Gaussian input, Z-matrix of N, CA and C with variables (Angstrom, degrees):
# hf/3-21g

backbone

0 1
 N
 C     1     B1
 C     2     B2     1     A1
 N     3     B3     2     A2     1     D1
 C     4     B4     3     A3     2     D2
 C     5     B5     4     A4     3     D3
 N     6     B6     5     A5     4     D4
 C     7     B7     6     A6     5     D5
 C     8     B8     7     A7     6     D6
 N     9     B9     8     A8     7     D7
 C    10    B10     9     A9     8     D8
 C    11    B11    10    A10     9     D9
 N    12    B12    11    A11    10    D10
 C    13    B13    12    A12    11    D11
 C    14    B14    13    A13    12    D12
 N    15    B15    14    A14    13    D13
 C    16    B16    15    A15    14    D14
 C    17    B17    16    A16    15    D15
 N    18    B18    17    A17    16    D16
 C    19    B19    18    A18    17    D17
 C    20    B20    19    A19    18    D18
 N    21    B21    20    A20    19    D19
 C    22    B22    21    A21    20    D20
 C    23    B23    22    A22    21    D21
 N    24    B24    23    A23    22    D22
 C    25    B25    24    A24    23    D23
 C    26    B26    25    A25    24    D24
 N    27    B27    26    A26    25    D25
 C    28    B28    27    A27    26    D26
 C    29    B29    28    A28    27    D27
 N    30    B30    29    A29    28    D28
 C    31    B31    30    A30    29    D29
 C    32    B32    31    A31    30    D30
 N    33    B33    32    A32    31    D31
 C    34    B34    33    A33    32    D32
 C    35    B35    34    A34    33    D33
 N    36    B36    35    A35    34    D34
 C    37    B37    36    A36    35    D35
 C    38    B38    37    A37    36    D36
 N    39    B39    38    A38    37    D37
 C    40    B40    39    A39    38    D38
 C    41    B41    40    A40    39    D39
 N    42    B42    41    A41    40    D40
 C    43    B43    42    A42    41    D41
 C    44    B44    43    A43    42    D42
 N    45    B45    44    A44    43    D43
 C    46    B46    45    A45    44    D44
 C    47    B47    46    A46    45    D45
 N    48    B48    47    A47    46    D46
 C    49    B49    48    A48    47    D47
 C    50    B50    49    A49    48    D48
 N    51    B51    50    A50    49    D49
 C    52    B52    51    A51    50    D50
 C    53    B53    52    A52    51    D51
 N    54    B54    53    A53    52    D52
 C    55    B55    54    A54    53    D53
 C    56    B56    55    A55    54    D54
 N    57    B57    56    A56    55    D55
 C    58    B58    57    A57    56    D56
 C    59    B59    58    A58    57    D57
 N    60    B60    59    A59    58    D58
 C    61    B61    60    A60    59    D59
 C    62    B62    61    A61    60    D60
 N    63    B63    62    A62    61    D61
 C    64    B64    63    A63    62    D62
 C    65    B65    64    A64    63    D63
 N    66    B66    65    A65    64    D64
 C    67    B67    66    A66    65    D65
 C    68    B68    67    A67    66    D66
 N    69    B69    68    A68    67    D67
 C    70    B70    69    A69    68    D68
 C    71    B71    70    A70    69    D69
 N    72    B72    71    A71    70    D70
 C    73    B73    72    A72    71    D71
 C    74    B74    73    A73    72    D72
 N    75    B75    74    A74    73    D73
 C    76    B76    75    A75    74    D74
 C    77    B77    76    A76    75    D75
 N    78    B78    77    A77    76    D76
 C    79    B79    78    A78    77    D77
 C    80    B80    79    A79    78    D78
 N    81    B81    80    A80    79    D79
 C    82    B82    81    A81    80    D80
 C    83    B83    82    A82    81    D81
 N    84    B84    83    A83    82    D82
 C    85    B85    84    A84    83    D83
 C    86    B86    85    A85    84    D84
 N    87    B87    86    A86    85    D85
 C    88    B88    87    A87    86    D86
 C    89    B89    88    A88    87    D87
 N    90    B90    89    A89    88    D88
 C    91    B91    90    A90    89    D89
 C    92    B92    91    A91    90    D90
 N    93    B93    92    A92    91    D91
 C    94    B94    93    A93    92    D92
 C    95    B95    94    A94    93    D93
 N    96    B96    95    A95    94    D94
 C    97    B97    96    A96    95    D95
 C    98    B98    97    A97    96    D96
 N    99    B99    98    A98    97    D97
 C   100   B100    99    A99    98    D98
 C   101   B101   100   A100    99    D99
 N   102   B102   101   A101   100   D100
 C   103   B103   102   A102   101   D101
 C   104   B104   103   A103   102   D102
 N   105   B105   104   A104   103   D103
 C   106   B106   105   A105   104   D104
 C   107   B107   106   A106   105   D105
 N   108   B108   107   A107   106   D106
 C   109   B109   108   A108   107   D107
 C   110   B110   109   A109   108   D108
 N   111   B111   110   A110   109   D109
 C   112   B112   111   A111   110   D110
 C   113   B113   112   A112   111   D111
 N   114   B114   113   A113   112   D112
 C   115   B115   114   A114   113   D113
 C   116   B116   115   A115   114   D114
 N   117   B117   116   A116   115   D115
 C   118   B118   117   A117   116   D116
 C   119   B119   118   A118   117   D117
 N   120   B120   119   A119   118   D118
 C   121   B121   120   A120   119   D119
 C   122   B122   121   A121   120   D120
 N   123   B123   122   A122   121   D121
 C   124   B124   123   A123   122   D122
 C   125   B125   124   A124   123   D123
 N   126   B126   125   A125   124   D124
 C   127   B127   126   A126   125   D125
 C   128   B128   127   A127   126   D126
 N   129   B129   128   A128   127   D127
 C   130   B130   129   A129   128   D128
 C   131   B131   130   A130   129   D129
 N   132   B132   131   A131   130   D130
 C   133   B133   132   A132   131   D131
 C   134   B134   133   A133   132   D132
 N   135   B135   134   A134   133   D133
 C   136   B136   135   A135   134   D134
 C   137   B137   136   A136   135   D135
 N   138   B138   137   A137   136   D136
 C   139   B139   138   A138   137   D137
 C   140   B140   139   A139   138   D138
 N   141   B141   140   A140   139   D139
 C   142   B142   141   A141   140   D140
 C   143   B143   142   A142   141   D141
 N   144   B144   143   A143   142   D142
 C   145   B145   144   A144   143   D143
 C   146   B146   145   A145   144   D144
 N   147   B147   146   A146   145   D145
 C   148   B148   147   A147   146   D146
 C   149   B149   148   A148   147   D147
 N   150   B150   149   A149   148   D148
 C   151   B151   150   A150   149   D149
 C   152   B152   151   A151   150   D150
 N   153   B153   152   A152   151   D151
 C   154   B154   153   A153   152   D152
 C   155   B155   154   A154   153   D153
 N   156   B156   155   A155   154   D154
 C   157   B157   156   A156   155   D155
 C   158   B158   157   A157   156   D156
 N   159   B159   158   A158   157   D157
 C   160   B160   159   A159   158   D158
 C   161   B161   160   A160   159   D159
 N   162   B162   161   A161   160   D160
 C   163   B163   162   A162   161   D161
 C   164   B164   163   A163   162   D162
 N   165   B165   164   A164   163   D163
 C   166   B166   165   A165   164   D164
 C   167   B167   166   A166   165   D165
 N   168   B168   167   A167   166   D166
 C   169   B169   168   A168   167   D167
 C   170   B170   169   A169   168   D168
 N   171   B171   170   A170   169   D169
 C   172   B172   171   A171   170   D170
 C   173   B173   172   A172   171   D171
 N   174   B174   173   A173   172   D172
 C   175   B175   174   A174   173   D173
 C   176   B176   175   A175   174   D174
 N   177   B177   176   A176   175   D175
 C   178   B178   177   A177   176   D176
 C   179   B179   178   A178   177   D177
 N   180   B180   179   A179   178   D178
 C   181   B181   180   A180   179   D179
 C   182   B182   181   A181   180   D180
 N   183   B183   182   A182   181   D181
 C   184   B184   183   A183   182   D182
 C   185   B185   184   A184   183   D183
 N   186   B186   185   A185   184   D184
 C   187   B187   186   A186   185   D185
 C   188   B188   187   A187   186   D186
 N   189   B189   188   A188   187   D187
 C   190   B190   189   A189   188   D188
 C   191   B191   190   A190   189   D189
 N   192   B192   191   A191   190   D190
 C   193   B193   192   A192   191   D191
 C   194   B194   193   A193   192   D192
 N   195   B195   194   A194   193   D193
 C   196   B196   195   A195   194   D194
 C   197   B197   196   A196   195   D195
 N   198   B198   197   A197   196   D196
 C   199   B199   198   A198   197   D197
 C   200   B200   199   A199   198   D198
 N   201   B201   200   A200   199   D199
 C   202   B202   201   A201   200   D200
 C   203   B203   202   A202   201   D201
 N   204   B204   203   A203   202   D202
 C   205   B205   204   A204   203   D203
 C   206   B206   205   A205   204   D204
 N   207   B207   206   A206   205   D205
 C   208   B208   207   A207   206   D206
 C   209   B209   208   A208   207   D207
 N   210   B210   209   A209   208   D208
 C   211   B211   210   A210   209   D209
 C   212   B212   211   A211   210   D210
 N   213   B213   212   A212   211   D211
 C   214   B214   213   A213   212   D212
 C   215   B215   214   A214   213   D213
 N   216   B216   215   A215   214   D214
 C   217   B217   216   A216   215   D215
 C   218   B218   217   A217   216   D216
 N   219   B219   218   A218   217   D217
 C   220   B220   219   A219   218   D218
 C   221   B221   220   A220   219   D219
 N   222   B222   221   A221   220   D220
 C   223   B223   222   A222   221   D221
 C   224   B224   223   A223   222   D222
 N   225   B225   224   A224   223   D223
 C   226   B226   225   A225   224   D224
 C   227   B227   226   A226   225   D225
 N   228   B228   227   A227   226   D226
 C   229   B229   228   A228   227   D227
 C   230   B230   229   A229   228   D228
 N   231   B231   230   A230   229   D229
 C   232   B232   231   A231   230   D230
 C   233   B233   232   A232   231   D231
 N   234   B234   233   A233   232   D232
 C   235   B235   234   A234   233   D233
 C   236   B236   235   A235   234   D234
 N   237   B237   236   A236   235   D235
 C   238   B238   237   A237   236   D236
 C   239   B239   238   A238   237   D237
 N   240   B240   239   A239   238   D238
 C   241   B241   240   A240   239   D239
 C   242   B242   241   A241   240   D240
 N   243   B243   242   A242   241   D241
 C   244   B244   243   A243   242   D242
 C   245   B245   244   A244   243   D243
 N   246   B246   245   A245   244   D244
 C   247   B247   246   A246   245   D245
 C   248   B248   247   A247   246   D246
 N   249   B249   248   A248   247   D247
 C   250   B250   249   A249   248   D248
 C   251   B251   250   A250   249   D249
 N   252   B252   251   A251   250   D250
 C   253   B253   252   A252   251   D251
 C   254   B254   253   A253   252   D252
 N   255   B255   254   A254   253   D253
 C   256   B256   255   A255   254   D254
 C   257   B257   256   A256   255   D255
 N   258   B258   257   A257   256   D256
 C   259   B259   258   A258   257   D257
 C   260   B260   259   A259   258   D258
 N   261   B261   260   A260   259   D259
 C   262   B262   261   A261   260   D260
 C   263   B263   262   A262   261   D261
 N   264   B264   263   A263   262   D262
 C   265   B265   264   A264   263   D263
 C   266   B266   265   A265   264   D264
 N   267   B267   266   A266   265   D265
 C   268   B268   267   A267   266   D266
 C   269   B269   268   A268   267   D267
 N   270   B270   269   A269   268   D268
 C   271   B271   270   A270   269   D269
 C   272   B272   271   A271   270   D270
 N   273   B273   272   A272   271   D271
 C   274   B274   273   A273   272   D272
 C   275   B275   274   A274   273   D273
 N   276   B276   275   A275   274   D274
 C   277   B277   276   A276   275   D275
 C   278   B278   277   A277   276   D276
 N   279   B279   278   A278   277   D277
 C   280   B280   279   A279   278   D278
 C   281   B281   280   A280   279   D279
 N   282   B282   281   A281   280   D280
 C   283   B283   282   A282   281   D281
 C   284   B284   283   A283   282   D282
 N   285   B285   284   A284   283   D283
 C   286   B286   285   A285   284   D284
 C   287   B287   286   A286   285   D285
 N   288   B288   287   A287   286   D286
 C   289   B289   288   A288   287   D287
 C   290   B290   289   A289   288   D288
 N   291   B291   290   A290   289   D289
 C   292   B292   291   A291   290   D290
 C   293   B293   292   A292   291   D291
 N   294   B294   293   A293   292   D292
 C   295   B295   294   A294   293   D293
 C   296   B296   295   A295   294   D294
 N   297   B297   296   A296   295   D295
 C   298   B298   297   A297   296   D296
 C   299   B299   298   A298   297   D297
 N   300   B300   299   A299   298   D298
 C   301   B301   300   A300   299   D299
 C   302   B302   301   A301   300   D300
 N   303   B303   302   A302   301   D301
 C   304   B304   303   A303   302   D302
 C   305   B305   304   A304   303   D303
 N   306   B306   305   A305   304   D304
 C   307   B307   306   A306   305   D305
 C   308   B308   307   A307   306   D306
 N   309   B309   308   A308   307   D307
 C   310   B310   309   A309   308   D308
 C   311   B311   310   A310   309   D309
 N   312   B312   311   A311   310   D310
 C   313   B313   312   A312   311   D311
 C   314   B314   313   A313   312   D312
 N   315   B315   314   A314   313   D313
 C   316   B316   315   A315   314   D314
 C   317   B317   316   A316   315   D315
 N   318   B318   317   A317   316   D316
 C   319   B319   318   A318   317   D317
 C   320   B320   319   A319   318   D318
 N   321   B321   320   A320   319   D319
 C   322   B322   321   A321   320   D320
 C   323   B323   322   A322   321   D321
 N   324   B324   323   A323   322   D322
 C   325   B325   324   A324   323   D323
 C   326   B326   325   A325   324   D324
 N   327   B327   326   A326   325   D325
 C   328   B328   327   A327   326   D326
 C   329   B329   328   A328   327   D327
 N   330   B330   329   A329   328   D328
 C   331   B331   330   A330   329   D329
 C   332   B332   331   A331   330   D330

   B1=1.4550
   B2=1.5162
   B3=1.3003
   B4=1.4533
   B5=1.5117
   B6=1.3024
   B7=1.4533
   B8=1.5228
   B9=1.3149
   B10=1.4605
   B11=1.5260
   B12=1.3264
   B13=1.4602
   B14=1.5231
   B15=1.3117
   B16=1.4563
   B17=1.5378
   B18=1.2907
   B19=1.4640
   B20=1.5304
   B21=1.3274
   B22=1.4578
   B23=1.5236
   B24=1.3080
   B25=1.4636
   B26=1.5235
   B27=1.3142
   B28=1.4617
   B29=1.5197
   B30=1.3401
   B31=1.4665
   B32=1.5243
   B33=1.3101
   B34=1.4604
   B35=1.5181
   B36=1.3123
   B37=1.4625
   B38=1.5254
   B39=1.3185
   B40=1.4677
   B41=1.5168
   B42=1.3266
   B43=1.4639
   B44=1.5170
   B45=1.3291
   B46=1.4512
   B47=1.5176
   B48=1.3352
   B49=1.4638
   B50=1.5204
   B51=1.3150
   B52=1.4576
   B53=1.5313
   B54=1.3271
   B55=1.4667
   B56=1.5216
   B57=1.3276
   B58=1.4620
   B59=1.5205
   B60=1.3134
   B61=1.4721
   B62=1.5229
   B63=1.3233
   B64=1.4624
   B65=1.5396
   B66=1.3241
   B67=1.4658
   B68=1.5262
   B69=1.3209
   B70=1.4616
   B71=1.5222
   B72=1.3252
   B73=1.4657
   B74=1.5197
   B75=1.3071
   B76=1.4666
   B77=1.5245
   B78=1.3283
   B79=1.4581
   B80=1.5189
   B81=1.3241
   B82=1.4702
   B83=1.5257
   B84=1.3411
   B85=1.4613
   B86=1.5106
   B87=1.3082
   B88=1.4612
   B89=1.5221
   B90=1.3214
   B91=1.4591
   B92=1.5246
   B93=1.3075
   B94=1.4629
   B95=1.5245
   B96=1.3210
   B97=1.4612
   B98=1.5334
   B99=1.3206
   B100=1.4624
   B101=1.5332
   B102=1.3394
   B103=1.4541
   B104=1.5293
   B105=1.3300
   B106=1.4623
   B107=1.5296
   B108=1.3102
   B109=1.4514
   B110=1.5226
   B111=1.3241
   B112=1.4651
   B113=1.5253
   B114=1.3332
   B115=1.4565
   B116=1.5100
   B117=1.3182
   B118=1.4620
   B119=1.5172
   B120=1.3263
   B121=1.4634
   B122=1.5315
   B123=1.3158
   B124=1.4659
   B125=1.5321
   B126=1.3314
   B127=1.4624
   B128=1.5306
   B129=1.3161
   B130=1.4570
   B131=1.5215
   B132=1.3231
   B133=1.4655
   B134=1.5233
   B135=1.3317
   B136=1.4684
   B137=1.5318
   B138=1.3227
   B139=1.4670
   B140=1.5236
   B141=1.2919
   B142=1.4571
   B143=1.5224
   B144=1.3049
   B145=1.4601
   B146=1.5231
   B147=1.3083
   B148=1.4678
   B149=1.5245
   B150=1.3235
   B151=1.4637
   B152=1.5380
   B153=1.3158
   B154=1.4744
   B155=1.5289
   B156=1.3340
   B157=1.4738
   B158=1.5340
   B159=1.3305
   B160=1.4660
   B161=1.5297
   B162=1.3131
   B163=1.4631
   B164=1.5228
   B165=1.3117
   B166=1.4664
   B167=1.5295
   B168=1.3105
   B169=1.4597
   B170=1.5092
   B171=1.3006
   B172=1.4623
   B173=1.5201
   B174=1.3142
   B175=1.4596
   B176=1.5247
   B177=1.3143
   B178=1.4623
   B179=1.5211
   B180=1.3030
   B181=1.4642
   B182=1.5107
   B183=1.3069
   B184=1.4533
   B185=1.5140
   B186=1.3108
   B187=1.4536
   B188=1.5142
   B189=1.3131
   B190=1.4614
   B191=1.5198
   B192=1.3096
   B193=1.4594
   B194=1.5331
   B195=1.3245
   B196=1.4597
   B197=1.5329
   B198=1.3324
   B199=1.4648
   B200=1.5255
   B201=1.3259
   B202=1.4637
   B203=1.5255
   B204=1.3212
   B205=1.4655
   B206=1.5244
   B207=1.3312
   B208=1.4731
   B209=1.5199
   B210=1.3071
   B211=1.4619
   B212=1.5288
   B213=1.3155
   B214=1.4663
   B215=1.5215
   B216=1.3228
   B217=1.4685
   B218=1.5300
   B219=1.3351
   B220=1.4643
   B221=1.5353
   B222=1.3089
   B223=1.4622
   B224=1.5301
   B225=1.3080
   B226=1.4551
   B227=1.5219
   B228=1.3134
   B229=1.4658
   B230=1.5312
   B231=1.3108
   B232=1.4647
   B233=1.5260
   B234=1.3210
   B235=1.4643
   B236=1.5258
   B237=1.3251
   B238=1.4734
   B239=1.5293
   B240=1.3032
   B241=1.4662
   B242=1.5307
   B243=1.3049
   B244=1.4619
   B245=1.5164
   B246=1.3101
   B247=1.4669
   B248=1.5210
   B249=1.3149
   B250=1.4694
   B251=1.5215
   B252=1.3113
   B253=1.4586
   B254=1.5291
   B255=1.3186
   B256=1.4617
   B257=1.5253
   B258=1.3226
   B259=1.4651
   B260=1.5244
   B261=1.3216
   B262=1.4690
   B263=1.5257
   B264=1.3255
   B265=1.4675
   B266=1.5213
   B267=1.3236
   B268=1.4573
   B269=1.5249
   B270=1.3279
   B271=1.4650
   B272=1.5189
   B273=1.3263
   B274=1.4626
   B275=1.5217
   B276=1.3397
   B277=1.4569
   B278=1.5212
   B279=1.3165
   B280=1.4644
   B281=1.5291
   B282=1.3281
   B283=1.4670
   B284=1.5327
   B285=1.3366
   B286=1.4718
   B287=1.5294
   B288=1.3393
   B289=1.4582
   B290=1.5217
   B291=1.3282
   B292=1.4735
   B293=1.5167
   B294=1.3334
   B295=1.4716
   B296=1.5294
   B297=1.3246
   B298=1.4640
   B299=1.5290
   B300=1.3239
   B301=1.4647
   B302=1.5262
   B303=1.3280
   B304=1.4672
   B305=1.5274
   B306=1.3252
   B307=1.4665
   B308=1.5182
   B309=1.3294
   B310=1.4583
   B311=1.5292
   B312=1.3410
   B313=1.4622
   B314=1.5146
   B315=1.3272
   B316=1.4658
   B317=1.5242
   B318=1.3243
   B319=1.4582
   B320=1.5297
   B321=1.3001
   B322=1.4665
   B323=1.5124
   B324=1.3161
   B325=1.4730
   B326=1.5136
   B327=1.3277
   B328=1.4518
   B329=1.5189
   B330=1.3431
   B331=1.4592
   B332=1.5063
   A1=108.55
   A2=115.79
   A3=119.92
   A4=111.02
   A5=114.33
   A6=121.57
   A7=109.50
   A8=115.33
   A9=123.43
   A10=107.93
   A11=114.86
   A12=121.60
   A13=109.06
   A14=116.13
   A15=119.64
   A16=107.90
   A17=117.58
   A18=124.42
   A19=114.88
   A20=118.07
   A21=121.24
   A22=109.85
   A23=116.12
   A24=121.12
   A25=112.31
   A26=117.73
   A27=122.58
   A28=110.14
   A29=114.36
   A30=120.14
   A31=108.94
   A32=115.53
   A33=122.64
   A34=108.40
   A35=117.37
   A36=119.98
   A37=105.26
   A38=117.05
   A39=118.66
   A40=110.84
   A41=116.86
   A42=120.55
   A43=111.76
   A44=116.13
   A45=120.33
   A46=112.47
   A47=116.63
   A48=120.28
   A49=110.50
   A50=116.58
   A51=120.64
   A52=110.06
   A53=117.41
   A54=121.04
   A55=111.53
   A56=116.23
   A57=121.50
   A58=110.69
   A59=117.15
   A60=119.92
   A61=111.58
   A62=118.33
   A63=120.54
   A64=110.82
   A65=115.68
   A66=119.73
   A67=111.38
   A68=116.52
   A69=119.94
   A70=110.85
   A71=115.58
   A72=120.46
   A73=110.78
   A74=116.85
   A75=121.03
   A76=110.61
   A77=117.37
   A78=120.81
   A79=113.32
   A80=117.15
   A81=118.99
   A82=111.19
   A83=116.31
   A84=120.63
   A85=114.59
   A86=117.44
   A87=122.66
   A88=109.47
   A89=115.91
   A90=121.34
   A91=105.83
   A92=117.12
   A93=121.55
   A94=111.68
   A95=117.65
   A96=120.73
   A97=112.96
   A98=117.25
   A99=121.52
   A100=112.95
   A101=116.07
   A102=120.34
   A103=112.25
   A104=115.32
   A105=121.14
   A106=108.40
   A107=115.80
   A108=121.52
   A109=112.63
   A110=116.31
   A111=121.48
   A112=111.11
   A113=116.39
   A114=121.19
   A115=114.68
   A116=117.65
   A117=120.55
   A118=112.20
   A119=115.21
   A120=119.44
   A121=113.08
   A122=117.50
   A123=120.73
   A124=108.60
   A125=117.09
   A126=119.64
   A127=111.40
   A128=115.77
   A129=120.90
   A130=112.64
   A131=117.60
   A132=119.87
   A133=113.62
   A134=118.38
   A135=118.07
   A136=111.24
   A137=117.13
   A138=121.52
   A139=109.49
   A140=115.81
   A141=122.19
   A142=108.22
   A143=116.75
   A144=121.55
   A145=108.05
   A146=116.43
   A147=120.59
   A148=113.22
   A149=118.71
   A150=121.47
   A151=112.23
   A152=118.01
   A153=122.39
   A154=113.23
   A155=121.24
   A156=118.10
   A157=113.65
   A158=117.61
   A159=120.23
   A160=110.60
   A161=116.89
   A162=120.54
   A163=111.52
   A164=116.79
   A165=122.63
   A166=109.39
   A167=116.08
   A168=121.51
   A169=109.11
   A170=116.78
   A171=121.29
   A172=109.35
   A173=116.25
   A174=118.97
   A175=112.42
   A176=117.91
   A177=117.25
   A178=114.53
   A179=118.60
   A180=119.50
   A181=109.58
   A182=115.44
   A183=120.71
   A184=111.66
   A185=115.28
   A186=120.35
   A187=110.51
   A188=114.68
   A189=122.41
   A190=106.71
   A191=116.71
   A192=121.53
   A193=110.18
   A194=117.14
   A195=119.20
   A196=112.71
   A197=117.11
   A198=119.81
   A199=111.76
   A200=117.36
   A201=119.93
   A202=110.40
   A203=116.97
   A204=120.53
   A205=111.26
   A206=117.00
   A207=121.25
   A208=111.31
   A209=116.76
   A210=122.94
   A211=111.40
   A212=116.08
   A213=121.22
   A214=113.02
   A215=118.45
   A216=121.96
   A217=113.75
   A218=119.90
   A219=117.93
   A220=112.72
   A221=116.42
   A222=119.83
   A223=110.45
   A224=116.90
   A225=121.06
   A226=109.91
   A227=116.93
   A228=120.28
   A229=111.52
   A230=115.37
   A231=120.37
   A232=111.46
   A233=116.80
   A234=120.73
   A235=113.14
   A236=117.74
   A237=119.81
   A238=112.58
   A239=118.15
   A240=120.72
   A241=113.17
   A242=118.15
   A243=121.03
   A244=114.69
   A245=117.57
   A246=121.00
   A247=109.47
   A248=116.46
   A249=121.74
   A250=110.22
   A251=118.26
   A252=119.18
   A253=111.49
   A254=114.26
   A255=123.50
   A256=111.09
   A257=117.31
   A258=119.63
   A259=111.18
   A260=117.41
   A261=119.39
   A262=109.86
   A263=117.21
   A264=120.00
   A265=111.11
   A266=116.48
   A267=120.33
   A268=111.36
   A269=116.53
   A270=120.22
   A271=111.06
   A272=117.01
   A273=119.77
   A274=111.24
   A275=116.65
   A276=120.17
   A277=112.07
   A278=116.28
   A279=121.04
   A280=110.06
   A281=117.11
   A282=120.60
   A283=110.45
   A284=116.65
   A285=119.52
   A286=110.88
   A287=117.02
   A288=121.01
   A289=111.74
   A290=116.18
   A291=120.49
   A292=110.41
   A293=116.49
   A294=119.91
   A295=111.25
   A296=115.95
   A297=120.42
   A298=111.01
   A299=116.63
   A300=120.62
   A301=110.68
   A302=116.41
   A303=120.38
   A304=110.80
   A305=116.59
   A306=119.94
   A307=112.31
   A308=116.84
   A309=121.14
   A310=111.97
   A311=116.40
   A312=120.38
   A313=112.73
   A314=116.53
   A315=121.74
   A316=110.16
   A317=117.40
   A318=119.65
   A319=110.28
   A320=116.76
   A321=122.85
   A322=105.98
   A323=115.53
   A324=120.87
   A325=111.20
   A326=115.93
   A327=123.54
   A328=106.14
   A329=117.51
   A330=120.65
   A331=110.78
   D1=140.12
   D2=-179.96
   D3=-166.49
   D4=-173.28
   D5=-177.06
   D6=-103.87
   D7=124.87
   D8=175.37
   D9=-117.03
   D10=164.86
   D11=-179.29
   D12=-134.05
   D13=153.48
   D14=169.28
   D15=-73.47
   D16=161.69
   D17=173.27
   D18=68.75
   D19=6.74
   D20=178.04
   D21=-161.86
   D22=157.10
   D23=177.11
   D24=-92.56
   D25=4.94
   D26=-179.48
   D27=-60.38
   D28=141.72
   D29=-179.53
   D30=-147.28
   D31=137.24
   D32=172.53
   D33=-127.16
   D34=152.77
   D35=163.33
   D36=-69.49
   D37=160.33
   D38=178.88
   D39=-61.79
   D40=-42.10
   D41=178.07
   D42=-64.86
   D43=-40.32
   D44=178.44
   D45=-63.83
   D46=-39.52
   D47=178.41
   D48=-67.79
   D49=-38.10
   D50=177.25
   D51=-62.18
   D52=-44.65
   D53=178.02
   D54=-64.54
   D55=-39.17
   D56=176.56
   D57=-58.47
   D58=-47.11
   D59=-179.98
   D60=-67.85
   D61=-32.12
   D62=174.86
   D63=-62.38
   D64=-41.03
   D65=177.51
   D66=-63.51
   D67=-43.95
   D68=177.81
   D69=-61.10
   D70=-45.77
   D71=-179.75
   D72=-59.71
   D73=-44.08
   D74=-179.43
   D75=-59.66
   D76=-36.55
   D77=-179.75
   D78=-66.15
   D79=-22.94
   D80=178.00
   D81=-103.07
   D82=11.78
   D83=176.81
   D84=83.46
   D85=23.04
   D86=-177.45
   D87=-114.37
   D88=138.47
   D89=169.26
   D90=-98.96
   D91=108.87
   D92=-174.89
   D93=-58.48
   D94=-31.82
   D95=179.79
   D96=-65.91
   D97=-17.58
   D98=178.71
   D99=-86.04
   D100=-6.81
   D101=-171.89
   D102=-92.32
   D103=150.50
   D104=174.75
   D105=-58.09
   D106=133.06
   D107=-178.11
   D108=95.83
   D109=-11.57
   D110=179.49
   D111=-125.54
   D112=18.07
   D113=176.82
   D114=104.54
   D115=-10.01
   D116=-178.66
   D117=-106.01
   D118=-167.38
   D119=-177.68
   D120=-128.95
   D121=14.79
   D122=179.22
   D123=-92.10
   D124=127.44
   D125=179.39
   D126=-77.75
   D127=145.00
   D128=-179.17
   D129=-63.55
   D130=-29.27
   D131=-173.41
   D132=-64.51
   D133=-11.62
   D134=178.71
   D135=-77.73
   D136=-12.43
   D137=176.73
   D138=-98.06
   D139=139.66
   D140=177.63
   D141=-115.33
   D142=92.09
   D143=179.01
   D144=-151.90
   D145=142.71
   D146=-177.16
   D147=-66.81
   D148=-14.05
   D149=-179.61
   D150=-83.91
   D151=-11.85
   D152=-173.78
   D153=-53.63
   D154=-44.36
   D155=-179.07
   D156=-59.04
   D157=-28.25
   D158=177.08
   D159=-76.31
   D160=-36.01
   D161=179.55
   D162=-73.13
   D163=-39.31
   D164=-177.17
   D165=-94.85
   D166=58.90
   D167=-176.01
   D168=-142.95
   D169=148.14
   D170=174.26
   D171=-56.55
   D172=146.96
   D173=178.96
   D174=-94.57
   D175=9.00
   D176=-176.54
   D177=-142.26
   D178=-2.47
   D179=-179.86
   D180=-163.14
   D181=172.37
   D182=177.89
   D183=97.26
   D184=-165.29
   D185=-176.27
   D186=-155.18
   D187=162.19
   D188=170.56
   D189=-110.63
   D190=135.67
   D191=-178.72
   D192=-69.55
   D193=162.17
   D194=175.12
   D195=-55.55
   D196=-39.90
   D197=178.57
   D198=-66.06
   D199=-39.77
   D200=176.36
   D201=-64.02
   D202=-40.40
   D203=178.07
   D204=-60.60
   D205=-43.56
   D206=177.54
   D207=-60.35
   D208=-35.42
   D209=-179.06
   D210=-74.67
   D211=-44.42
   D212=-171.89
   D213=-77.14
   D214=-42.74
   D215=-170.37
   D216=-53.14
   D217=-50.36
   D218=-179.12
   D219=-65.79
   D220=-36.39
   D221=179.68
   D222=-68.84
   D223=-38.03
   D224=177.54
   D225=-60.96
   D226=-46.46
   D227=178.11
   D228=-59.49
   D229=-41.04
   D230=179.36
   D231=-63.37
   D232=-46.60
   D233=-176.22
   D234=-65.93
   D235=-32.27
   D236=-177.19
   D237=-96.60
   D238=3.35
   D239=-173.79
   D240=-57.71
   D241=-31.40
   D242=-179.59
   D243=-93.26
   D244=-1.32
   D245=-179.81
   D246=-77.62
   D247=155.12
   D248=179.13
   D249=-135.90
   D250=58.07
   D251=-175.84
   D252=-155.42
   D253=-173.81
   D254=-179.42
   D255=-56.47
   D256=-41.20
   D257=-179.15
   D258=-61.88
   D259=-36.32
   D260=178.77
   D261=-64.84
   D262=-46.46
   D263=179.16
   D264=-59.87
   D265=-44.04
   D266=178.11
   D267=-65.22
   D268=-41.88
   D269=-179.56
   D270=-61.74
   D271=-42.34
   D272=179.02
   D273=-66.23
   D274=-37.86
   D275=175.20
   D276=-65.95
   D277=-37.71
   D278=177.45
   D279=-65.81
   D280=-43.05
   D281=177.85
   D282=-61.38
   D283=-40.52
   D284=176.80
   D285=-63.03
   D286=-40.46
   D287=176.90
   D288=-63.87
   D289=-37.27
   D290=176.46
   D291=-63.88
   D292=-42.96
   D293=177.46
   D294=-60.64
   D295=-45.06
   D296=179.34
   D297=-60.90
   D298=-47.72
   D299=179.31
   D300=-59.45
   D301=-46.96
   D302=-178.78
   D303=-62.51
   D304=-43.32
   D305=-179.50
   D306=-65.41
   D307=-27.93
   D308=177.71
   D309=-89.98
   D310=-1.72
   D311=-179.61
   D312=68.63
   D313=28.83
   D314=-177.05
   D315=-118.67
   D316=153.93
   D317=175.61
   D318=-75.66
   D319=152.97
   D320=171.22
   D321=-90.20
   D322=118.37
   D323=-176.06
   D324=-93.60
   D325=140.26
   D326=172.08
   D327=-95.42
   D328=127.02
   D329=-175.63
   D330=-124.80

């Protein structure tokens, strides 16, 4: 069992995706465990970063709008540019899927 997306073949285990988002959050100075929905009480809206819609999202269902995809994809590429691992490859594939979804005017679905 794991997390799949529309518009890309990228796949994470649920735990792996959670760890991936923790790494992204850390890069913008956020401790994901302190945030609402992750055990804490800090609301996401106090952070101003284009990656927030990906961090503040269910890890097993829902979708990102085409506009959110346009916002997130470039920032995602920027944040993982220095990584050298599986998460970087998946992140770049996810960003490509976001671009495809946005260009087609479709949401990127979490499955």
